[in-house]
Backbone bond lengths (Angstrom), bond angles and torsions (degrees), N, CA, C in turn:
res aa  C-N    CA-C-N  psi(-1)  N-CA   C-N-CA  omega(-1)  CA-C   N-CA-C  phi
1 M - - - 1.459 - - 1.519 109.46 -
2 E 1.315 116.46 133.12 1.450 121.34 -179.52 1.524 109.65 -84.29
3 H 1.328 116.41 128.29 1.464 120.97 179.60 1.516 110.08 -103.36
4 K 1.324 116.51 125.83 1.457 121.80 172.72 1.519 106.24 -105.15
5 I 1.310 116.12 105.27 1.452 121.83 -172.45 1.520 109.64 -100.34
6 A 1.337 116.14 116.70 1.459 120.43 -176.59 1.520 112.35 -78.04
7 D 1.329 117.33 -33.32 1.456 119.99 -177.46 1.529 109.09 -67.02
8 P 1.326 118.09 117.91 1.468 120.09 -173.31 1.524 114.06 -63.93
9 F 1.328 117.26 -37.79 1.465 119.52 -179.92 1.525 110.54 -66.12
10 V 1.325 116.69 -45.16 1.469 120.84 179.61 1.522 110.23 -63.88
11 A 1.319 116.71 -40.78 1.461 120.37 -179.99 1.524 111.67 -62.91
12 R 1.332 116.60 -39.05 1.472 120.47 -178.33 1.518 112.20 -68.01
13 C 1.332 117.13 -33.55 1.469 119.63 -175.20 1.528 112.40 -99.96
14 F 1.335 117.10 14.33 1.463 121.89 -174.95 1.528 112.57 -62.08
15 I 1.333 115.24 132.32 1.465 123.48 175.88 1.519 107.75 -123.46
16 K 1.297 118.11 127.74 1.466 122.35 -176.91 1.524 111.40 -75.74
17 F 1.352 116.01 128.80 1.460 123.27 174.14 1.530 109.01 -98.42
18 P 1.327 117.69 162.69 1.474 119.21 173.51 1.523 110.31 -58.34
19 A 1.329 116.76 148.00 1.462 121.44 -178.74 1.524 110.63 -60.41
20 N 1.323 115.80 140.64 1.468 120.89 178.42 1.519 111.25 -129.94
21 D 1.353 116.57 23.32 1.465 119.60 -174.83 1.528 113.38 -97.43
22 N 1.309 117.57 11.59 1.468 121.54 175.80 1.524 108.43 -89.79
23 T 1.314 117.06 128.31 1.473 120.13 -176.69 1.522 112.16 -64.27
24 D 1.331 118.00 -21.26 1.460 121.19 -179.87 1.518 112.58 -93.60
25 H 1.318 116.74 -3.04 1.453 121.24 -177.40 1.519 110.30 -64.10
26 E 1.314 117.26 142.49 1.456 120.88 176.41 1.527 110.14 -66.55
27 D 1.329 115.52 158.50 1.456 120.06 -179.79 1.524 111.86 -63.66
28 L 1.319 117.25 -32.18 1.458 121.77 177.91 1.526 109.19 -78.68
29 V 1.329 116.44 116.13 1.462 122.06 -174.41 1.519 112.12 -93.78
30 A 1.328 116.29 -40.48 1.457 119.69 -175.69 1.521 109.81 -158.88
31 Y 1.321 116.05 165.40 1.459 120.51 172.43 1.523 108.64 -140.66
32 G 1.330 115.04 155.84 1.452 120.08 -177.79 1.517 111.75 99.98
33 G 1.308 116.23 -159.82 1.457 120.56 -179.15 1.522 111.99 77.65
34 D 1.313 116.07 -156.19 1.456 121.29 -176.68 1.526 109.94 -142.85
35 L 1.317 115.33 -177.02 1.465 121.20 -179.88 1.524 111.07 -110.67
36 S 1.320 116.02 33.30 1.457 120.21 177.65 1.523 110.10 -68.34
37 V 1.314 116.65 162.79 1.460 121.84 177.57 1.517 110.56 -56.32
38 S 1.332 117.38 -46.00 1.465 121.45 -178.76 1.519 111.65 -59.86
39 T 1.334 116.52 -45.08 1.458 120.19 -177.98 1.521 111.28 -66.52
40 L 1.328 117.24 -44.55 1.463 120.48 -178.57 1.525 112.03 -64.30
41 L 1.323 117.02 -48.10 1.462 119.48 -179.78 1.526 111.11 -63.52
42 S 1.322 116.62 -40.20 1.465 120.48 178.38 1.522 111.12 -63.95
43 A 1.326 116.17 -38.31 1.465 120.00 178.88 1.526 110.39 -62.34
44 Y 1.317 117.14 -48.65 1.462 120.45 -176.26 1.527 112.35 -62.74
45 V 1.324 117.86 -43.25 1.467 118.69 -177.76 1.525 111.84 -68.99
46 Q 1.349 116.96 -13.38 1.461 120.79 176.38 1.529 112.18 -105.17
47 G 1.335 116.69 9.64 1.459 120.61 174.60 1.506 114.94 85.05
48 N 1.322 117.98 19.90 1.460 122.08 -177.84 1.523 110.71 -117.07
49 F 1.323 116.19 157.46 1.460 120.82 174.97 1.527 109.41 -149.73
50 P 1.344 117.59 154.21 1.467 120.55 179.99 1.516 111.70 -85.14
51 W 1.315 115.52 139.83 1.471 121.10 177.44 1.518 107.09 -158.36
52 F 1.311 116.19 112.80 1.462 120.25 -176.00 1.524 109.25 -160.45
53 N 1.324 115.37 157.50 1.453 120.96 177.89 1.523 110.21 -84.46
54 S 1.309 116.50 154.73 1.461 120.96 -176.45 1.522 112.94 -64.17
55 D 1.349 116.51 -23.25 1.467 119.03 -177.50 1.534 112.28 -91.19
56 E 1.348 117.68 1.74 1.458 120.06 179.11 1.523 110.30 -84.00
57 E 1.319 115.26 145.52 1.464 121.03 -173.26 1.518 111.94 -70.74
58 Y 1.332 116.46 -35.24 1.460 120.46 -175.13 1.525 111.47 -120.35
59 I 1.328 115.57 156.19 1.460 121.29 169.18 1.529 107.87 -72.16
60 L 1.325 116.86 133.64 1.465 121.87 179.00 1.521 109.17 -106.73
61 W 1.342 116.02 135.59 1.466 122.24 -177.65 1.525 109.39 -115.47
62 W 1.337 115.87 127.70 1.458 121.39 -169.99 1.525 112.24 -120.12
63 S 1.333 114.68 150.77 1.464 122.94 172.35 1.522 107.21 -144.15
64 P 1.341 117.62 86.64 1.472 121.18 -172.85 1.522 113.32 -63.46
65 N 1.311 115.26 147.85 1.463 122.48 173.37 1.526 108.24 -135.30
66 P 1.352 118.39 112.01 1.471 127.54 5.53 1.529 112.27 -76.91
67 R 1.304 115.85 170.91 1.459 123.58 179.75 1.521 108.55 -112.63
68 M 1.324 116.18 133.93 1.460 119.52 178.32 1.528 109.63 -88.43
69 V 1.326 115.40 126.08 1.461 122.44 -177.40 1.522 109.07 -127.12
70 L 1.323 115.88 139.20 1.459 120.76 174.13 1.520 108.02 -112.93
71 Y 1.328 115.51 112.61 1.467 120.27 175.48 1.531 107.27 -83.29
72 P 1.330 118.03 127.82 1.474 120.50 -173.88 1.530 115.00 -49.70
73 K 1.322 117.21 -41.32 1.466 119.66 -178.78 1.527 112.67 -70.49
74 A 1.334 116.98 -15.45 1.461 120.96 -178.04 1.530 112.57 -95.04
75 F 1.318 117.40 0.30 1.464 120.93 -178.65 1.524 110.44 -60.64
76 K 1.339 116.10 128.83 1.456 121.78 -176.94 1.523 110.37 -99.85
77 I 1.311 115.20 127.67 1.465 121.18 178.22 1.525 108.29 -107.02
78 S 1.309 116.93 114.76 1.462 121.14 179.69 1.531 110.05 -73.03
79 K 1.332 115.67 165.88 1.466 119.81 179.24 1.527 110.99 -60.62
80 S 1.329 115.96 -40.94 1.466 119.24 -178.52 1.523 110.95 -67.35
81 L 1.339 116.95 -39.47 1.459 119.76 178.73 1.523 110.13 -67.70
82 K 1.329 116.74 -38.07 1.459 120.66 178.08 1.529 110.54 -61.41
83 Q 1.330 115.94 -40.18 1.463 120.05 178.36 1.531 110.58 -64.69
84 T 1.328 115.48 -41.14 1.470 119.89 179.21 1.519 110.82 -64.30
85 L 1.335 116.84 -41.42 1.461 121.13 178.96 1.519 111.53 -61.56
86 H 1.333 116.38 -37.83 1.457 121.11 -177.99 1.525 113.09 -80.63
87 S 1.321 117.15 -12.61 1.462 120.94 -175.64 1.528 113.34 -82.33
88 D 1.328 116.98 -14.59 1.470 121.26 -175.53 1.523 111.96 58.52
89 K 1.323 115.30 29.08 1.467 120.80 179.43 1.520 110.61 -70.25
90 Y 1.339 115.52 -34.10 1.456 120.59 -175.45 1.523 111.70 -118.77
91 E 1.310 114.65 158.30 1.468 122.55 172.11 1.525 107.28 -123.89
92 V 1.326 117.44 137.18 1.462 121.41 178.15 1.523 109.49 -109.01
93 R 1.309 114.57 129.86 1.459 121.77 175.54 1.529 108.14 -117.72
94 I 1.325 115.92 157.88 1.461 120.82 -176.17 1.523 110.07 -124.31
95 N 1.311 115.70 127.97 1.468 122.01 172.92 1.521 114.27 59.56
96 T 1.328 117.64 31.44 1.464 119.29 178.34 1.529 112.48 -99.41
97 C 1.338 117.61 -19.92 1.480 119.58 -179.65 1.530 109.60 -152.63
98 F 1.322 115.32 58.87 1.464 121.25 -176.84 1.526 111.76 -53.58
99 Q 1.315 116.42 -46.62 1.463 119.71 -176.06 1.526 111.82 -62.75
100 R 1.326 118.03 -38.80 1.463 120.74 178.87 1.525 110.77 -66.13
101 V 1.320 117.11 -36.90 1.468 120.00 178.63 1.518 110.84 -65.03
102 I 1.319 117.23 -47.67 1.461 119.26 -177.71 1.527 110.80 -67.50
103 E 1.325 117.66 -32.99 1.464 120.74 176.21 1.525 110.93 -65.93
104 N 1.330 117.14 -41.44 1.466 120.58 177.73 1.522 111.27 -66.21
105 C 1.326 117.38 -38.55 1.464 120.58 176.86 1.527 110.32 -62.48
106 A 1.324 116.34 -38.78 1.468 120.75 179.70 1.521 111.62 -66.26
107 R 1.330 117.26 -33.82 1.470 120.85 -177.86 1.522 113.26 -81.12
108 T 1.319 117.58 -17.01 1.463 120.89 -176.08 1.518 111.25 -68.59
109 K 1.327 116.18 127.55 1.463 121.12 177.02 1.522 109.14 -81.44
110 R 1.341 115.34 134.02 1.461 120.03 -176.61 1.522 109.98 -122.57
111 K 1.324 114.75 141.98 1.451 121.56 -177.52 1.521 111.30 -58.04
112 G 1.330 116.20 129.03 1.458 121.28 177.00 1.510 114.55 82.00
113 Q 1.341 117.40 5.15 1.465 120.28 -179.14 1.518 110.53 -125.87
114 D 1.325 115.39 133.98 1.452 121.29 173.16 1.525 107.85 -101.62
115 G 1.308 116.17 124.55 1.458 118.58 -179.10 1.520 111.78 77.46
116 T 1.329 116.04 -156.71 1.458 121.03 -176.60 1.514 110.76 -144.84
117 W 1.344 115.55 149.98 1.462 120.25 173.48 1.527 110.42 -86.74
118 I 1.339 116.64 -9.36 1.466 120.25 -178.37 1.529 107.69 -87.90
119 T 1.305 115.40 71.53 1.459 123.07 -177.62 1.532 110.22 -71.33
120 P 1.337 117.50 166.90 1.471 119.01 175.37 1.524 113.06 -54.17
121 N 1.337 117.72 -37.12 1.467 120.68 177.73 1.528 111.24 -65.51
122 M 1.330 116.21 -39.69 1.467 120.26 176.94 1.525 110.26 -64.70
123 Q 1.314 116.61 -43.56 1.461 120.38 179.44 1.522 110.96 -59.84
124 A 1.326 116.83 -43.10 1.463 120.81 179.56 1.526 111.13 -65.15
125 A 1.332 116.37 -38.90 1.468 121.02 -178.42 1.525 111.10 -65.88
126 Y 1.336 117.32 -44.54 1.462 120.18 -178.42 1.524 111.53 -74.97
127 T 1.320 116.77 -28.46 1.459 119.28 174.07 1.522 109.99 -64.42
128 K 1.329 117.35 -37.39 1.461 120.93 175.35 1.525 110.77 -63.18
129 L 1.341 116.80 -43.01 1.474 119.86 175.94 1.526 110.70 -60.20
130 H 1.332 115.92 -37.82 1.467 120.41 178.68 1.525 110.37 -63.42
131 E 1.322 116.55 -43.44 1.463 120.99 -179.61 1.525 111.57 -62.45
132 L 1.340 116.52 -28.33 1.458 121.68 179.57 1.527 112.54 -88.87
133 G 1.341 117.14 -3.52 1.460 120.66 176.90 1.515 115.16 91.96
134 Y 1.349 117.53 10.94 1.464 119.79 -178.32 1.533 113.60 -103.24
135 A 1.309 118.54 -17.76 1.469 121.41 177.85 1.524 108.72 -115.91
136 H 1.333 115.65 141.60 1.461 120.82 -173.59 1.524 110.62 -135.75
137 S 1.319 114.93 150.68 1.469 120.48 175.33 1.518 109.91 -121.63
138 F 1.322 114.59 141.08 1.460 122.78 175.00 1.523 105.87 -117.37
139 E 1.336 116.08 120.45 1.459 121.76 -165.88 1.533 111.23 -118.95
140 T 1.308 116.89 127.74 1.463 122.09 179.39 1.516 109.39 -100.48
141 Y 1.320 115.38 125.95 1.463 121.43 -179.58 1.527 110.63 -115.68
142 H 1.325 114.69 142.53 1.463 122.34 169.06 1.518 105.11 -114.82
143 G 1.331 116.19 104.95 1.456 118.56 -167.13 1.519 108.04 67.48
144 N 1.317 116.34 -126.68 1.467 120.33 176.87 1.516 111.91 -106.01
145 K 1.331 116.86 17.70 1.457 120.90 -178.70 1.527 110.66 -104.25
146 L 1.320 116.71 127.35 1.458 121.74 176.33 1.522 109.01 -72.62
147 V 1.344 117.16 118.67 1.466 120.21 -174.59 1.525 113.08 -122.99
148 G 1.325 117.45 -0.94 1.459 119.79 179.23 1.518 110.09 -178.11
149 G 1.322 114.59 169.73 1.457 117.75 177.41 1.515 112.05 163.84
150 L 1.315 114.80 -177.67 1.458 121.59 178.49 1.520 108.41 -152.44
151 Y 1.335 115.24 162.84 1.458 119.73 173.51 1.522 108.97 -141.58
152 G 1.307 114.91 158.76 1.456 119.86 179.45 1.516 110.61 -170.62
153 V 1.313 114.84 -176.38 1.464 122.55 -175.28 1.524 108.78 -116.57
154 S 1.329 116.55 137.64 1.461 120.75 177.27 1.524 109.83 -122.10
155 I 1.320 115.61 123.62 1.462 122.46 175.66 1.524 106.96 -134.03
156 G 1.329 116.62 135.42 1.455 119.19 -178.37 1.516 110.66 59.02
157 K 1.329 116.41 -126.72 1.461 120.84 176.78 1.525 110.78 -116.14
158 A 1.340 115.13 41.04 1.466 121.81 175.03 1.521 108.65 -128.97
159 F 1.318 115.76 144.70 1.461 121.34 173.52 1.523 107.38 -119.78
160 F 1.330 116.09 127.28 1.461 122.18 -178.36 1.527 108.61 -105.52
161 G 1.328 116.35 102.50 1.454 120.12 -179.61 1.518 111.02 -71.53
162 E 1.316 116.37 132.68 1.460 120.41 -177.25 1.527 112.93 -105.12
163 S 1.305 117.69 -53.26 1.465 118.98 -177.72 1.524 109.42 -161.93
164 M 1.328 115.44 160.07 1.453 120.89 177.73 1.526 109.49 -144.52
165 F 1.319 116.24 163.13 1.468 120.91 178.78 1.519 109.04 -148.31
166 H 1.323 115.71 160.41 1.463 119.63 172.53 1.528 109.65 -151.49
167 N 1.316 115.30 143.57 1.461 122.45 174.28 1.524 111.50 -115.35
168 M 1.338 116.35 -4.00 1.453 122.32 175.39 1.525 108.37 -138.16
169 T 1.317 116.28 156.14 1.463 121.76 -177.11 1.524 111.85 -55.60
170 D 1.335 115.08 130.63 1.474 123.85 175.81 1.522 114.33 69.83
171 A 1.320 119.06 3.30 1.468 120.38 -174.26 1.527 112.24 -63.69
172 S 1.344 118.21 -38.92 1.463 119.87 178.87 1.531 110.69 -74.18
173 K 1.336 116.93 -33.92 1.468 120.49 178.17 1.527 110.91 -66.75
174 I 1.320 116.01 -34.74 1.466 120.15 177.37 1.525 109.81 -63.72
175 A 1.333 116.55 -40.78 1.469 120.65 177.52 1.526 110.35 -65.41
176 L 1.331 116.58 -40.69 1.458 120.73 178.53 1.523 110.76 -64.58
177 H 1.316 116.94 -39.89 1.465 121.23 177.62 1.522 110.38 -58.93
178 K 1.322 116.21 -42.10 1.471 119.85 178.48 1.523 110.45 -65.35
179 L 1.338 117.05 -41.56 1.463 120.40 176.29 1.527 110.69 -58.08
180 V 1.322 117.07 -44.46 1.468 121.24 179.10 1.528 109.91 -60.41
181 E 1.326 117.67 -43.20 1.468 120.92 177.45 1.531 111.20 -58.73
182 I 1.331 116.60 -43.44 1.460 121.31 179.29 1.526 110.33 -65.32
183 C 1.327 116.20 -40.43 1.464 120.36 178.64 1.523 111.15 -62.14
184 L 1.314 117.02 -40.75 1.464 120.60 177.52 1.528 110.94 -66.54
185 E 1.324 116.29 -39.11 1.466 120.64 -179.50 1.526 111.51 -65.73
186 Y 1.336 116.66 -40.16 1.464 121.34 -175.99 1.530 112.75 -98.26
187 D 1.317 116.95 6.99 1.458 122.01 179.84 1.530 112.10 58.06
188 I 1.339 116.05 43.49 1.464 121.03 172.08 1.525 107.10 -71.95
189 H 1.314 117.76 128.44 1.461 121.15 -171.45 1.530 113.29 -71.00
190 F 1.311 117.42 -37.48 1.466 120.15 -177.78 1.522 110.34 -161.34
191 I 1.330 114.24 159.89 1.465 122.45 171.53 1.521 106.68 -109.72
192 D 1.295 117.14 117.19 1.460 121.83 176.97 1.522 108.24 -79.98
193 V 1.330 116.88 114.18 1.467 120.52 178.68 1.530 111.41 -107.78
194 Q 1.331 114.90 11.22 1.461 124.60 165.95 1.520 114.30 72.33
195 Q 1.325 117.93 -80.99 1.460 120.88 -171.84 1.523 111.97 -112.33
196 S 1.307 115.24 143.75 1.461 121.58 -176.21 1.523 111.74 -73.64
197 T 1.330 115.98 131.82 1.465 122.12 172.61 1.526 107.93 -139.72
198 P 1.330 118.35 154.72 1.473 120.68 176.43 1.531 112.13 -57.62
199 H 1.336 116.23 -36.57 1.464 120.19 -179.72 1.526 111.04 -62.84
200 L 1.339 116.34 -46.16 1.468 119.80 -179.65 1.527 111.06 -67.61
201 K 1.325 117.02 -35.22 1.469 119.75 176.01 1.519 110.93 -62.73
202 S 1.333 116.12 -38.68 1.469 119.97 -179.36 1.525 111.65 -65.76
203 L 1.328 116.41 -21.87 1.463 121.04 179.50 1.527 112.13 -92.10
204 G 1.323 115.94 -0.39 1.465 119.84 177.89 1.510 114.53 109.98
205 G 1.334 117.54 3.74 1.456 120.87 179.16 1.525 111.77 -62.97
206 K 1.329 115.89 146.96 1.463 121.54 -177.74 1.521 109.71 -130.14
207 E 1.321 115.95 136.18 1.458 120.43 176.60 1.526 109.82 -80.32
208 E 1.330 115.73 130.14 1.455 121.15 177.00 1.533 109.49 -123.21
209 K 1.329 116.27 143.60 1.450 119.42 173.94 1.521 108.89 -62.00
210 R 1.323 115.55 147.73 1.458 118.83 -177.13 1.525 111.92 -59.12
211 T 1.315 117.01 -39.81 1.466 119.36 -179.47 1.536 111.08 -59.50
212 Y 1.337 116.97 -40.51 1.463 119.87 179.10 1.523 110.58 -71.76
213 F 1.332 116.68 -40.41 1.463 119.46 177.96 1.524 110.54 -57.84
214 L 1.324 117.32 -42.05 1.461 120.43 179.94 1.532 111.46 -65.67
215 E 1.315 117.00 -30.26 1.465 120.50 176.75 1.532 111.30 -67.43
216 I 1.330 116.57 -48.60 1.465 118.82 -178.36 1.530 110.64 -71.07
217 L 1.324 115.60 -29.19 1.461 119.53 175.90 1.531 110.22 -65.91
218 A 1.327 116.79 -47.14 1.458 120.67 179.84 1.533 111.08 -58.48
219 H 1.339 116.48 -39.18 1.464 120.14 178.22 1.527 110.77 -65.90
220 A 1.334 116.76 -41.60 1.468 120.66 179.88 1.523 111.52 -64.25
221 M 1.333 117.05 -28.08 1.463 120.65 -179.11 1.525 113.06 -77.99
222 T 1.324 117.39 -8.69 1.473 119.88 178.41 1.520 111.75 -78.22
223 Y 1.329 116.79 -0.43 1.456 122.43 176.40 1.525 109.64 -108.72
224 T 1.318 116.82 150.85 1.455 119.56 173.75 1.528 109.03 -69.52
225 S 1.309 116.86 161.98 1.465 121.24 -175.41 1.525 110.32 -71.66
226 V 1.321 115.28 108.56 1.467 120.36 -167.70 1.529 113.92 -83.34
227 L 1.321 119.13 -15.85 1.460 120.61 -177.47 1.524 113.09 -97.11
228 K 1.332 118.69 4.48 1.460 120.65 -176.16 1.534 112.28 -61.30
229 K 1.339 116.87 -28.24 1.466 120.25 -179.46 1.519 111.44 -104.56
230 L 1.325 116.46 25.11 1.460 120.92 -178.55 1.531 110.41 -58.50
231 Q 1.319 115.62 130.52 1.461 120.70 -179.94 1.520 110.96 -66.69
232 V 1.305 116.25 143.39 1.464 120.90 178.00 1.516 109.31 -99.65
233 G 1.331 114.88 163.08 1.447 119.91 176.15 1.513 112.25 110.42
């Protein structure tokens, strides 16, 4: 698939990955390489992302089929979440403590997983993307205490969700709700949530064939990166 990348910085540092547009292709697209800014941005615009254990020799690059996508207008707000939103129990801030969010995501224990793929090297790599305006954190506070949040990468008119955490009920969903609001405001076409889970489906996530995901991704890349000047606070 030919990518027309509008963002000039991403276009200049583009690195070609193996093709992943075959419906029979395995989810694992490539292995090796590094976590440099050029490699990460190039991976995302081609529908790939890194996911590997700390004890593995190589970085593994994935492109799941099907792909779970959350379209902002399809986000489902449950009655309990609606009550929480109306209670003013939480405050959401954006890009005020990216490193703390990614560290909390790394510490979160997840069902069926030993350890974390968010290694110190991964944290450093995404922090660099954050410094360049391509990675963002949405942070949920209870008073002045950070109790939940998420982080991800935004290129063109796509947002690639990476991980989320919560230490209080609904805290990560509150951060996601704020992300959805921002996506609607900036006309972000979709949030890539990567792999299908019942939880993501309950929030409105939809499974898309990889070939279709790559089509909507290519279209989203024809726009410059619209969240680079996202206000903080």
